[in-house]
N, C-alpha and C positions, 0 to 999 in steps of 0.2 A: 152617576158617580163620576167625579172629576179625576183626571189623571194625576199621578204623583208629581210633585213639583220638580223632583230631580230627573224626571223623564222628559221634560219639556225643553225645547230649545230656547235660548234667550231671544227676546223680541226687540233688543236694542241694536241689532245689527252687528254685534261684536262676536268674535269667535269664542267658542267654549274653552275654558281654561284647561290646560294639559293636566291629566291626572297625576297626582303626586303620591298616591297610595301605593300599596304593595302589589296590587293587581294590575295585570296587563290590560290596556284599554279594550273594552268589549269582551273580556274574558274573565273567568274565575281562576286562571292559572297565575300564581305569583310571578312577578317579573323576574326574580332571581332564578326560578326554576325554568322559565322560558329561555333566559340567556344561557343557562347551563345546558339545556337541551340543544340549543343552537350550536354551542361549542362542541358538544359531544358528537353530533353527527358529522361535523366537519373533521374532528380528530379521527373518527372512525373511517371517513373517506380517505384521509391522508394515509392512515395506516394500511388501508386496503390497496391504495395505489403503490405504496412502498413495498408491500408484499408482492404485488404483481410485478413490479420492477425487479425485485429479487428473484422471483421465479423465472422471469424472462432472461435475466442475467445467467442463471444456472443452466437454463435450456440452451441459450445461445453462447455459452462460454467459449466455444471453439472459435467464435468470431469476435465477441466482445472483448475477451481477455487479450488476444493479440493486438487489437486496436489500442487498448489501454497500455499494454507494454510498449507499443510503438510510440505512443505519446510520451511515455517515460524516457525512452531512448532519444526521442527528438529533443526533449528538454535538456538532456545531457550533451548531445552532440551539436545542437544548433549554434551555440556561441562560436566554435571554430569554423563552422560553415559560414556564418555571418562575417567572420573576420576575413575569410578568403574572398567572399563576394565583394567586400568593400575594397579589395585590392584588385578588382577587375576580373577575377576568375568567374566564368559562367556558373550559374547555380547548379546545373547538372554535374559538371566536373567537380565542383566543390563538395557536393553531397556524396558523389562516388568516392572521392579520395578519403573523406572523413569516415565513410561507412567501411571502406576496405581497411583503413587503419584500426578501426574499432574491432572489426572481425579478426584481424591478425593479432591484435593485442590480447583479445579474449582467448583465441586459439592457442597462443603462446603460453598464457597462464595455465590453461587447462592441460597442455602438454607437460609443462614443468611439474605440475601437481601429480598428474597421472603416472609419469615415469618414476618420480620419487616414491610414491606410495606403492607401486608395483615392486620396485627394488627392495623396499623395506618390508612389505607384507606378503610377498609372493613365495616365500620359502615354506613349504609344507612341514618340513621337519621342525622349523622354528615354531610353527603354530601348534604342533603336537607338544613341544616343550612348554609352551605357554599354557595350554590346557591342563597339563600335569601340574604346573605351578599354581594355577587357579584352584584346582581340586585340593591341593595340599593347603592352600591358604584358607579355603572355606572350612576345612576340617580343623586346622590348627590355629586359625586366626580368631578374631573377636566373635565371629558367628558361631563357632564351635559346633558345626554340623557333623553328623555321623555319615558313614559311607553310603548308607541307603538313601538318606536325604539328598546327598550330593548327586547320586545316580538319578533320582527322581527329578531333581532340578535340571540336570543336563538333558534328560529326555524331553522335558517340557520345552526347554529352549530350542532343541532340535526340531520338535514338532511345530513350534510357533514359526520358526524360520522357514520350514518346509511349506507350511500353509501360506505364509506371506509371499514367498518367492515363486512357488510352483503352482499352488492351488488357484482355482478360478482363472485358468489361462486365457479365456476369452476376454475377460475384463482387463487383464494385463496387456494383451495385444491391442485392445481398443485404446487403452491409456497411452501406450507408446505411440500409436498412430496419431492420436489427438495431439500429443506433445510435439511430435515431428511436424505435423501440419501447422500447429500454432507458432512454432519457432520460425518456420519458413515464412508464414504470412506476416508475422511481426517484423521480420527483417525487410521484406519487400515494402511494407507500409512505412517503416521508418525511413527508408530511402526516399519514397515519394513525399512524405511529410517534410523531410529536409529540403527537397528540391522545389516542391510546389505548395508548401504549407500556407504561405501568405496568399497565394491566389485561390486556394481552396477555401480559406476562411473568408476572403473578400466575396467570393461567390455565395457562400452561405449567408453572410450578412446582407447581401443585396436582395435576398429573397424575403426579408423581413420588412414590415411596414416602415415607411420613412421616419415616422415620429419615434419609433423604438429602435431603429437600426443603430444609431450612434451609441445608445446605452448598451446594447448587446455587444457592440464592437469593443467598448471599454471594458465591459465585464469579461469578455473572452480573453483580452490581453492581460488583464489582472490575474485571471485564473492560470494562464500559461506561465506568467512570471512566477506565481506562487508555486506552481509545479516544479519549475526550474530551481527555485530556492529549496524546495523540499528535497530534490535529488542531491543538491549540494550538501545539505545537512546530513543526509544518509551517508554520503561519501565520507564526510568528516567523522561520523560515528564509526564507520567501518575502519578507518585508519586508526582511531583511538583503540577500538577493540583489538585490532591486529597487533598493535604495539603492546597492549596489556597482556594478551595471551602469549606473545613472544617472550616477554620478560618472565612470565611464569614458567614457560617451557625451558628457558635457559637456566633459571635457578634450580629447577628440578633435575635438569640434565637429560631432557628428552630430545631425540634427533628430529630432523625434518622441520626445523623452526620456520624456514622461509615458506615451504609449501603450505604448512598449516596456517601461517599468517595470511597467505593469499586466500585460502578457503574462508578464513574468518572475515576478511574484508568483503568478499562477495556475499557471504552469508548475511551481512548487515542489510542488504537490499531485499531480503525476504524475512519479514517480521515473524518472530516466534520460531518458525521451523529452521530458519537460516542459522541462528546462533546455536540451536539445539543440535543440528547436524554437524556443524563445525566442532562443537565440544565433544560429540560422540566420536568423530574421526580422530581428534587429538587423544582422546582417552584410549582408543584402540591401538594407536601407534605407541603410546606409553606402555600399554599392557604387553605388546609384542616385544618392544625393545628393552624395557626396564623391569617389567613384572607388575604384579597386582598392587603393591603399595604405591608405587609412583603413578599407576593408573588412577587410583583413588584420589591422589593429590591433584592430578590434572583435571579430573572430573570436578573437584571442588573449585579449582581456579576457573574452569569454564563456566560453572554455575554462578560464581561471583561476578564474572564479566557479563554474563547474560542478564543478571539482575541489575547490574550497574547500567547496562545499555537500556533495558526496557523500562526501568522505574526512575532513573535519574537522568542519564545522558540524553536519550532520545527526547523526552518531554522538554528538557531545557533548551536543546538546540532547535526543536520545532517551534518553541515559543519565540525564539529570537529570529528564526528564518521565516516562518509563515504566520507568526502572531497567533499561534494556537496555544492556549493555556495547557500546562501539563495534565490537568484533569481532563480536558477535552481530548488530548491525545490518548490517554489511557482508556477513556470511555469509548472513543472511536474504535480502538483496537479490540476492546472487549465486545462491543456490539457487532462489529464486522465478523469477528470469529464466531460469535453465537449464531448469527444469521446465515452465514455462508461458509463457515469453516476457515480453512487456511486462505482460500481465495478472498473471503471477506476481510480477513485481517490484512491481506496484502494490499487491497485497494482502499481500505477505510480511511487511513490518515491522509493520503494525497487527495482523495475525493473531498474530505472535510475541509482541507486547506484551500482547494480550488473553489469550493462552494462559498466559503467565507469570504475569500478575496473577491469573487464575482458579486456577492451581495453587498459588499462594502462600497462598490461603485454605482450601485443601482439607485436612481433618484427616487424621491417621494412620488406617490401616485399622481399628485397634481402636476408635477413636472412633465409627466408623460402625455398630458393633454395638449401641450404646446408642440408646435411643429419642430422638426429637427433637420439638420443638414443630411445630405446623402452620405452613406458610410464611406469613409476614406479607405484607401488601400492599407491593409495591415502592414505595419513595419516591425516585424520580429527582429530586424537588424538593430533596433534600438535597445535590445537586451545586450548588455555588455558581455565581455568574454568570460566573466566569472559566472554568468547565468543568474545574477542577482539584481540586474538593473530593472527599471520600470519603463513602461511604454511612454513615449513622449507625446507632445501635443500634436495637433494637426499641422500638416505642412502649410 
C-alpha cells in the first residue's frame, strides 16, 4: 500500500508551502484557539505578578509608602533646591534649607488650624447646646423623628465612636507607631533625595546593561518630570478647592474660613479621603457655630466641591499636566481604591502618570539591539523652577 500523497515531502528540492488553513501546523488545534491560549496564560501571569506586587506593597507599606511619599516631596521641593545649586550653594546646604522651610511652613499651617479649631470647638457647654439643637431639629425638622428614635440614634452614634476611638487598642497603637515611623522615614529620605538624588539615579543606571542604560535614563527622567507635573496639578486643584469652599463658607456665614481653607488645600493631596475629611470638619464647625441648618448647607457645598474636584477638575488638570485622559484618571483611582483601599487610591494616579511617561520614551524592541552610550549623569537641574520642565539632551 502506498503512502498518501499529502504525507510525502516534495521531491523537487523546494520547501513545503506554509499552511493556510484553520489548523495549527502539525496539530488539530485551530490557530485562533492556540493564539487565544497563548494570550490567556500571559495575561494570567501578568495578573499574578500584579497581585504579588500589591501583596508585597501592603506587607512592606511601612517602607514602600515612605519612599513613595519622599519621591512626591522631592518632586515638589527639588525646583527650589536646583535654583539654589545653580547659584553656587552646595547641594547639602540647599537641601537642608529647603527642607527646613518646608517643615516650618507645614508646622505653621498645622498650628494655625489647630489653635483656631480648639478655640472654636473646645467649649463643652457649647457642644451641649449643639447637641440639644440637633435633637430638636431631628424631631421638629424634615426627618420628624420621635424622642425614642432620637435616643436610639444617639446611642448608636456614641457606641460607634467608642468602638472606633477606644476599641481594638493594640491596632490603634500599632497604627500610630507605623504613622510616626513612616513620617520620620519619609522626611529623612526626602532630604537625601534632594541632596543626592542625581548621584543615586546615576549609580542605579550604571548597573544596567550599556545598550539599555540610556533608554532607562530617559525613561526615569520622564517619569520624574511627570511626577513633578502631577504634584503641580494637585496643588492647583487644592487652591481652587480652597477658594470654592471659602466662598461657600463666607456666603453661609461660617467662621474659621482661613483654617478651613488650609485644611481643604492640604486635603487635595489625599484623593477621596482628603476632601471628605475637610468637608466633615467644615460641617462640624458650622454645626457648632451656626446650628444644624447651616451645617447641612456646608455639607452640601463640601459635597459639590468634592464632586467638582474628583469628576471634573482633577481629570482635566491631569490630562493637561501628565497627558492622562480623564477616563484613565477615574479608572486609576477606582482600580487603586478597589485593590488597596485608600493607599491604592493615593498612589494610583501618580504611578499611572509615571508609567505612561516612562513608556513613551522607550524605543521599539529592534532599537534595543543596537549599542548605546554609557549613561550620562542625571541632570535634575534641567527641571525648571515650576517643576514642569523636561530633561534636556546629553551634555
